[in-house]
C-alpha positions as CSV (number, residue, x, y, z in Angstrom):
1,M,30.1,-10.9,0.9
2,P,27.1,-12.6,2.3
3,V,23.7,-11.2,1.5
4,K,22.3,-8.8,4.1
5,V,18.5,-8.2,4.1
6,T,17.0,-5.4,6.3
7,Y,13.3,-4.8,6.6
8,Y,11.5,-1.5,7.3
9,A,7.9,-0.6,8.2
10,I,6.6,2.3,6.2
11,V,4.7,4.8,8.2
12,D,2.9,7.8,6.6
13,D,0.3,10.3,7.8
14,F,-2.5,7.8,7.6
15,S,-0.8,4.9,9.4
16,S,1.2,4.1,12.6
17,R,4.1,1.9,13.7
18,E,1.5,-0.6,15.0
19,Q,-0.4,-0.5,11.6
20,P,2.2,0.6,9.0
21,A,1.2,1.6,5.5
22,G,3.6,-0.9,4.0
23,V,6.9,-2.8,4.2
24,L,10.2,-2.4,2.4
25,R,13.2,-4.6,2.2
26,R,16.8,-3.6,1.4
27,T,19.1,-6.3,0.1
28,I,22.8,-5.7,0.0
29,D,25.2,-8.1,-1.7
30,D,28.3,-8.2,-3.8
31,E,26.4,-6.5,-6.7
32,G,25.2,-3.6,-4.7
33,R,21.9,-2.6,-3.0
34,D,18.3,-3.2,-4.0
35,D,15.3,-1.7,-2.3
36,E,11.9,-3.4,-2.8
37,A,8.4,-2.7,-1.4
38,F,5.7,-5.3,-1.1
39,T,2.9,-3.8,-3.3
40,T,-0.8,-4.3,-3.9
41,N,0.3,-6.4,-6.9
42,L,1.2,-8.9,-4.2
43,K,4.9,-9.0,-5.1
44,W,8.1,-7.3,-4.1
45,E,8.8,-4.5,-6.6
46,H,11.7,-2.0,-6.9
47,S,11.2,1.2,-4.8
48,G,13.1,4.4,-4.5
49,S,11.3,5.6,-1.4
50,L,13.8,4.6,1.3
51,Y,16.6,6.2,-0.8
52,S,14.5,9.3,-1.1
53,Y,13.8,9.3,2.7
54,E,17.5,9.0,3.4
55,R,18.0,12.2,1.4
56,G,15.5,14.2,3.3
57,N,12.1,13.4,1.8
58,A,9.6,13.3,4.7
59,D,6.5,11.8,2.9
60,A,6.9,8.7,5.1
61,K,9.1,7.4,7.9
62,F,10.9,4.1,7.8
63,Y,11.5,1.9,11.0
64,E,13.7,-1.1,10.9
65,I,11.8,-4.3,11.8
66,T,12.4,-8.0,12.0
67,E,11.7,-10.4,9.2
68,D,8.8,-11.9,11.2
69,E,7.3,-8.4,11.5
70,A,7.7,-7.9,7.8
71,N,6.0,-11.2,7.1
72,E,3.0,-10.1,9.2
73,I,2.7,-6.9,7.2
74,V,2.9,-8.8,3.9
75,A,0.2,-11.1,5.2
76,R,-2.0,-8.2,6.2
77,I,-1.6,-6.5,2.8
78,T,-2.4,-9.8,1.0
79,R,-5.6,-10.2,3.1
80,V,-6.7,-6.6,2.3
81,V,-6.0,-7.0,-1.5
82,I,-7.8,-10.4,-1.8
83,G,-10.7,-9.0,0.3
84,E,-10.4,-11.0,3.5
85,L,-10.3,-7.8,5.7
């Protein structure tokens, strides 16, 4: 099975779809599913937040986005962390 990657904008009470709080990617392949969020450690790290959302946790909402949109969020987070914003 080919690898399928889906990206999601993370929107909480303090953010919006235009300025999401974060970004998550879900990778599905022959070995299963892996969810990772881009963190303030400036790397993709395992996250259970989308799984939790799918089971009714409403702490944040997840909106499917394109890879380009995900890259823009990653760049913004990186600029904030290194102090360019």
